[in-house]
C-alpha positions as CSV (number, residue, x, y, z in Angstrom):
1,M,-151.3,132.9,132.7
2,T,-149.4,130.4,130.6
3,E,-148.3,127.3,131.7
4,T,-144.7,125.8,130.8
5,V,-144.9,122.4,129.5
6,V,-142.2,120.3,130.7
7,Q,-141.0,117.7,128.3
8,R,-139.7,114.6,130.4
9,R,-136.9,112.1,129.0
10,P,-138.7,109.0,128.6
11,R,-137.1,106.4,131.1
12,N,-136.5,103.8,128.4
13,R,-134.6,106.3,126.0
14,K,-131.7,104.1,125.6
15,Q,-133.9,101.1,124.4
16,L,-135.5,103.5,122.0
17,I,-132.4,104.4,120.5
18,I,-131.2,100.8,120.3
19,A,-134.4,99.8,118.6
20,A,-134.4,102.7,116.1
21,A,-130.5,101.6,115.5
22,A,-131.6,98.2,114.8
23,R,-134.2,99.2,112.1
24,Q,-131.6,101.6,110.4
25,F,-128.8,98.8,110.3
26,E,-131.5,96.3,109.2
27,R,-132.8,98.7,106.3
28,R,-129.6,100.4,105.3
29,G,-126.5,98.6,106.4
30,F,-124.0,99.5,108.7
31,H,-122.0,102.1,106.7
32,D,-125.1,104.0,105.4
33,A,-127.0,104.0,108.5
34,A,-126.7,107.7,109.9
35,I,-126.4,108.7,113.6
36,A,-128.6,111.6,112.7
37,D,-131.3,109.4,111.2
38,I,-131.3,107.2,114.3
39,A,-131.5,110.1,116.5
40,A,-134.3,111.5,114.4
41,D,-136.2,108.1,114.7
42,V,-136.2,108.6,118.8
43,G,-136.7,112.5,118.5
44,I,-133.5,113.7,119.9
45,T,-130.6,115.2,118.3
46,G,-127.1,113.7,117.4
47,P,-125.4,115.2,120.4
48,A,-128.0,113.8,122.7
49,L,-127.3,110.2,121.4
50,Y,-123.8,110.3,122.0
51,R,-124.7,110.6,125.6
52,H,-125.8,107.1,125.7
53,F,-123.3,105.7,123.1
54,R,-119.8,106.8,121.8
55,G,-120.6,105.8,118.3
56,K,-122.2,103.7,115.4
57,Q,-120.1,100.5,116.4
58,D,-121.2,100.6,119.9
59,L,-124.6,101.1,118.6
60,L,-124.4,97.9,116.5
61,A,-123.0,96.0,119.2
62,A,-126.1,97.0,121.4
63,A,-128.7,96.4,118.4
64,V,-126.9,93.0,118.1
65,E,-127.3,92.4,121.6
66,F,-131.0,93.4,121.4
67,E,-131.5,91.0,118.7
68,I,-129.7,87.9,120.7
69,E,-131.8,89.0,123.5
70,Q,-135.1,88.4,121.3
71,L,-133.8,85.1,120.3
72,E,-133.2,84.2,123.9
73,A,-136.8,85.0,124.7
74,T,-138.1,83.4,121.6
75,Y,-136.4,79.7,121.7
76,G,-135.4,80.1,125.6
77,G,-138.6,80.1,127.6
78,P,-140.5,77.2,128.8
79,R,-139.4,74.2,126.9
80,H,-142.0,73.2,124.2
81,A,-142.2,70.6,121.5
82,L,-140.6,71.5,118.2
83,G,-144.1,72.7,116.4
84,E,-144.9,74.8,119.4
85,M,-141.5,76.4,119.6
86,L,-141.9,77.3,115.9
87,E,-145.4,78.6,116.3
88,D,-144.2,80.8,119.0
89,A,-140.8,81.8,117.1
90,V,-142.8,82.9,114.2
91,A,-145.3,84.8,116.2
92,T,-142.5,86.7,117.9
93,A,-140.6,87.3,114.6
94,L,-143.6,89.0,112.9
95,R,-144.1,91.7,115.7
96,Q,-143.4,95.3,114.8
97,G,-139.9,96.1,115.7
98,R,-138.5,92.8,115.7
99,A,-134.8,92.8,114.8
100,S,-133.9,90.3,112.1
101,A,-130.4,89.2,110.7
102,L,-128.4,91.9,112.3
103,W,-125.6,89.5,113.4
104,E,-125.7,87.7,110.2
105,R,-125.0,90.8,108.2
106,N,-123.0,93.2,110.4
107,Q,-120.8,91.0,112.3
108,A,-117.8,92.0,110.4
109,Y,-118.1,95.7,111.6
110,L,-117.8,94.6,115.1
111,D,-114.7,94.9,117.5
112,P,-113.2,91.4,117.5
113,P,-113.2,90.6,121.3
114,G,-116.8,91.5,121.5
115,R,-117.7,90.0,118.3
116,D,-116.3,86.8,119.7
117,T,-118.4,87.2,123.0
118,L,-121.5,87.9,120.8
119,R,-120.8,84.9,118.7
120,E,-121.0,82.6,121.7
121,R,-124.3,84.1,122.9
122,Y,-125.8,84.0,119.5
123,E,-125.2,80.3,119.2
124,R,-126.4,79.8,123.0
125,A,-129.6,81.4,122.0
126,L,-130.1,79.1,119.1
127,R,-129.1,75.9,121.4
128,P,-133.0,75.2,122.5
129,L,-133.8,75.1,119.0
130,H,-131.0,72.5,118.2
131,E,-132.2,70.4,121.2
132,A,-136.1,70.4,120.1
133,I,-135.1,69.5,116.6
134,A,-132.7,66.6,118.0
135,A,-135.6,65.5,120.4
136,A,-138.1,65.3,117.5
137,R,-135.5,63.6,115.1
138,P,-133.7,61.2,117.2
139,D,-132.5,59.4,114.3
140,L,-129.9,62.5,113.5
141,E,-126.7,62.9,114.2
142,E,-125.5,66.7,115.4
143,P,-124.4,67.8,112.1
144,A,-127.8,67.1,110.4
145,V,-129.5,68.7,113.4
146,A,-127.4,71.8,113.2
147,M,-128.2,72.1,109.3
148,L,-131.8,71.5,110.1
149,A,-131.9,74.3,113.0
150,G,-129.8,76.6,110.8
151,G,-132.4,76.4,108.2
152,A,-135.6,76.6,110.3
153,H,-133.9,79.7,112.2
154,A,-133.2,81.4,108.8
155,V,-136.9,80.9,107.9
156,V,-138.0,82.5,110.9
157,S,-135.5,85.3,110.2
158,S,-137.1,86.0,107.0
159,N,-139.9,87.8,108.8
160,P,-139.1,91.1,106.5
161,M,-139.9,88.9,103.5
162,F,-143.6,88.5,104.9
163,S,-144.1,91.8,106.7
164,R,-142.9,93.9,103.7
165,R,-145.5,92.5,101.4
166,K,-148.4,93.3,103.9
167,L,-149.6,90.1,104.0
168,D,-152.5,88.8,106.0
169,H,-151.0,88.3,109.6
170,T,-152.6,85.0,110.0
171,R,-151.6,83.7,106.6
172,A,-148.0,85.0,106.7
173,R,-147.6,83.4,110.2
174,M,-149.1,79.8,108.7
175,L,-146.9,79.9,105.7
176,M,-143.7,80.6,107.6
177,V,-144.5,77.9,110.3
178,E,-145.2,75.7,107.4
179,A,-141.8,76.6,105.9
180,A,-140.0,76.1,109.0
181,A,-141.4,72.6,110.0
182,T,-140.9,71.2,106.4
183,V,-137.4,72.4,106.7
184,C,-137.2,70.1,110.1
185,R,-138.6,67.0,108.5
186,I,-136.2,66.8,105.7
187,E,-135.1,63.3,105.6
188,E,-132.0,61.7,103.6
189,L,-129.2,63.8,104.8
190,P,-126.1,61.5,104.3
191,A,-123.9,64.1,102.7
192,V,-124.2,66.6,105.9
193,E,-121.7,65.0,107.9
194,R,-119.6,64.9,104.9
195,A,-119.9,68.8,104.5
196,M,-119.7,69.6,108.2
197,S,-116.3,67.5,108.5
198,A,-114.8,69.2,105.5
199,R,-115.9,72.8,106.4
200,D,-112.2,73.8,107.4
201,E,-110.5,71.9,104.8
202,P,-108.4,74.6,103.0
203,R,-109.7,75.5,99.2
204,G,-107.1,76.2,96.6
205,R,-108.1,78.8,93.6
206,I,-106.6,80.0,90.7
207,M,-106.5,83.8,90.0
208,P,-108.1,84.6,86.7
209,A,-105.2,85.7,83.9
210,A,-107.3,88.5,82.5
211,R,-106.6,91.5,84.6
212,R,-110.0,92.9,84.6
213,E,-111.2,89.5,85.9
214,A,-108.6,89.2,88.5
215,I,-109.8,92.6,89.8
216,L,-113.5,91.5,90.1
217,A,-112.2,88.4,91.5
218,A,-110.4,90.2,94.3
219,A,-113.0,92.6,94.8
220,V,-115.7,89.8,95.5
221,T,-113.6,88.3,98.2
222,L,-112.7,91.4,100.0
223,F,-116.2,92.8,99.8
224,A,-117.4,89.3,101.3
225,E,-114.7,89.4,104.1
226,R,-114.8,93.1,105.0
227,G,-117.8,94.9,103.6
228,Y,-117.9,97.0,100.7
229,Q,-117.1,100.2,102.7
230,A,-114.2,98.9,104.4
231,V,-112.2,98.1,101.1
232,G,-110.4,100.6,99.3
233,M,-109.3,100.7,95.5
234,D,-105.6,100.0,96.6
235,D,-106.8,96.9,98.8
236,I,-108.3,95.6,95.7
237,G,-105.2,96.3,93.3
238,T,-102.7,94.8,96.0
239,A,-105.0,91.5,96.2
240,A,-105.1,91.2,92.4
241,G,-101.7,91.9,92.0
242,I,-102.4,95.2,90.1
243,T,-101.4,98.8,91.1
244,G,-101.4,102.1,90.0
245,P,-103.0,103.6,86.7
246,T,-103.7,100.1,85.4
247,L,-106.1,99.4,88.0
248,Y,-108.2,102.6,86.9
249,H,-107.6,101.6,83.1
250,H,-110.1,99.2,83.9
251,F,-112.6,100.6,86.2
252,P,-113.1,104.1,87.3
253,G,-113.7,103.5,90.8
254,K,-114.6,101.0,93.4
255,S,-118.6,101.4,92.7
256,A,-118.3,100.6,89.2
257,I,-116.4,97.4,90.1
258,L,-119.5,96.5,92.4
259,V,-122.2,97.4,89.8
260,T,-120.3,95.1,87.4
261,V,-120.3,92.1,90.0
262,I,-124.1,92.7,90.9
263,T,-125.1,92.9,87.1
264,R,-123.1,90.0,85.9
265,C,-124.6,87.8,88.9
266,L,-128.2,88.8,87.9
267,D,-127.4,88.1,84.0
268,A,-126.3,84.6,85.1
269,L,-129.2,84.0,87.1
270,Y,-131.7,85.4,84.5
271,F,-129.4,83.6,81.7
272,D,-130.3,80.3,83.4
273,V,-133.9,80.9,84.4
274,S,-134.9,81.8,80.4
275,G,-133.2,78.4,79.5
276,A,-135.5,76.7,82.0
277,L,-138.5,78.3,80.5
278,S,-137.4,77.6,77.2
279,G,-136.7,74.0,77.8
280,T,-139.7,72.7,79.2
281,D,-143.8,73.5,79.2
282,D,-143.7,71.8,82.9
283,S,-143.8,74.6,85.1
284,A,-142.7,72.3,88.1
285,A,-139.8,71.1,86.0
286,A,-138.9,74.8,85.0
287,L,-139.2,75.8,88.8
288,D,-136.8,72.7,90.0
289,S,-134.3,74.2,87.1
290,A,-134.5,77.4,88.4
291,L,-133.8,76.6,92.2
292,A,-130.9,74.2,90.8
293,S,-129.5,77.2,89.1
294,F,-129.8,79.6,92.1
295,V,-128.0,76.7,94.3
296,R,-125.1,76.2,91.9
297,I,-124.4,79.7,91.2
298,N,-124.7,80.4,95.2
299,V,-122.0,77.7,95.8
300,E,-119.8,78.7,93.0
301,H,-120.2,82.6,93.2
302,G,-121.6,82.8,96.5
303,D,-119.6,85.9,97.6
304,A,-120.8,87.8,94.3
305,L,-124.5,86.7,95.2
306,S,-124.1,88.0,98.6
307,A,-122.9,91.5,97.1
308,L,-126.2,91.5,95.2
309,L,-128.3,90.9,98.4
310,T,-126.5,92.9,100.9
311,E,-124.2,95.6,99.0
312,V,-126.5,96.9,96.4
313,V,-127.5,99.8,98.9
314,N,-123.9,101.0,97.9
315,V,-124.5,101.4,94.1
316,P,-125.1,104.9,93.0
317,E,-128.7,105.8,93.0
318,D,-129.1,106.5,89.3
319,E,-127.6,102.9,88.8
320,R,-129.6,101.0,91.2
321,A,-132.8,101.4,89.7
322,P,-132.1,99.1,86.7
323,I,-130.4,96.4,89.1
324,R,-133.8,96.9,91.1
325,R,-135.9,96.2,88.0
326,L,-133.7,93.3,87.0
327,Q,-133.7,91.8,90.4
328,H,-137.6,92.2,90.5
329,D,-137.9,90.7,87.0
330,Y,-136.2,87.6,88.2
331,A,-138.2,87.1,91.2
332,S,-141.1,87.5,89.0
333,E,-140.2,84.5,86.9
334,W,-140.2,82.3,90.5
335,V,-143.2,83.8,91.5
336,A,-145.0,83.0,87.8
337,L,-143.8,79.3,88.3
338,L,-144.6,78.9,91.9
339,T,-148.0,80.2,91.8
340,R,-148.7,77.5,88.8
341,V,-147.1,74.8,90.8
342,R,-148.7,75.9,94.0
343,P,-152.4,77.4,93.1
344,D,-153.0,78.1,97.0
345,L,-150.6,80.7,96.9
346,T,-151.3,84.3,95.9
347,G,-148.5,86.3,93.9
348,P,-147.3,88.0,97.1
349,E,-147.4,85.1,99.2
350,A,-145.3,83.1,96.3
351,E,-143.0,86.2,96.3
352,A,-142.3,86.0,100.2
353,L,-141.6,82.3,99.8
354,S,-139.5,82.7,96.9
355,R,-137.4,85.5,98.5
356,T,-137.1,83.4,101.7
357,A,-136.0,80.2,99.9
358,Q,-133.3,82.3,98.3
359,S,-132.3,83.9,101.6
360,V,-132.1,80.7,103.4
361,I,-129.8,79.0,100.5
362,N,-127.5,82.2,100.6
363,R,-127.3,82.0,104.6
364,M,-126.8,78.4,105.0
365,R,-124.1,78.2,102.2
366,R,-122.1,80.0,104.6
367,Q,-122.6,77.5,107.2
368,L,-122.0,74.4,105.0
369,P,-118.8,74.9,103.1
370,G,-118.0,71.5,102.3
371,P,-117.4,69.5,99.1
372,P,-119.5,71.7,96.6
373,E,-121.5,68.5,95.4
374,D,-122.7,67.8,99.0
375,V,-123.4,71.3,99.8
376,R,-125.8,71.6,96.8
377,I,-127.7,68.6,97.8
378,Q,-128.4,70.1,101.0
379,L,-129.3,73.8,100.0
380,S,-131.6,72.1,97.2
381,S,-133.2,70.2,100.0
382,L,-133.8,73.6,101.9
383,G,-134.8,75.5,99.0
384,A,-137.5,72.8,98.1
385,A,-138.7,72.4,101.7
386,V,-139.2,76.5,102.3
387,L,-141.0,76.5,98.5
388,G,-143.1,73.5,99.8
389,L,-142.0,71.4,96.8
390,P,-141.0,67.8,96.5
391,G,-137.2,67.9,96.6
392,P,-134.2,65.5,97.3
393,S,-135.7,65.1,100.7
394,G,-138.4,63.1,99.1
395,T,-141.1,65.3,101.0
396,E,-144.3,65.6,99.0
397,Q,-146.2,68.5,99.2
398,H,-148.6,70.5,97.0
399,R,-147.9,68.3,94.3
């Protein structure tokens, strides 16, 4: 007689769905993450998933809450000195299944009331890190502590940069802890208070006179505010003061605008790097120039750079490959320079640190929207600290 095998529903199915959703949102972004793929990761059907969640927005809120719970466990455990806290935080971040930067990249897609609640909880989860830095650096005022805490947490949240390159776990952990600790040791931060006090001051802008440029400028702003998928061609035309057939005379569709924004951003980055390489035979000086260029473009064109980092998944597949190649070539120049300046690093380690430095700069730019000249100083200090280079902080490492 044949026995019937009864498959029992796991008691933690809801948690498994949330973890799968977090992975999909992190890998593909909110709009490209599909309910069917999330369900398949758990081994269930789409209709079965809807018994637990009403839709993607509910899933995103649960995934962000899952990330915040991990942060609360990471930073809110038994009180440690700063060094021990960073060690524990990095070890936790490198564990498989760890959610990373979901809040940073997807908060715009949450319902406003829920978003405000999650923002407050996210900030509370990071508070122990602020307090540990303040205890270790009693010389600093709160704005400087906030900047260092944001930078150190951005390093901890860069775990995909290390795990995707399959680095030796012990070595990856050491490099991340070293980068986060060096951020916390940055000295000479007089510009931080000015930057933080000016963050809410309104900034003027002049729209380009050329219609094509006005379209691009409007699109970049809207993509940054709402996300690519939530913006329509009519929205872009209205913001640019251009409607109807005139808009399509310049671009056949929204994806063409996104490709133009990303490509010109990469071209600008590579143009500066090529100038740095041709202007000196000193690798350290060339890397300093590359870092300064990345900071400058981030401050002046940060929304366009954010599109490169977060919206490239929305580029049509046949146009994505050349963008990825150019992105890889640009990163390779940083890697080549960094391995010459720091011969203790392998190529994959240098790539992980380079991409982490770029990610930290991009994230912190949004947290320090003060006078551009002050923000550049702070971002340059953060980037140099992550790379283990002498920077405006005066910290010397691996020279």
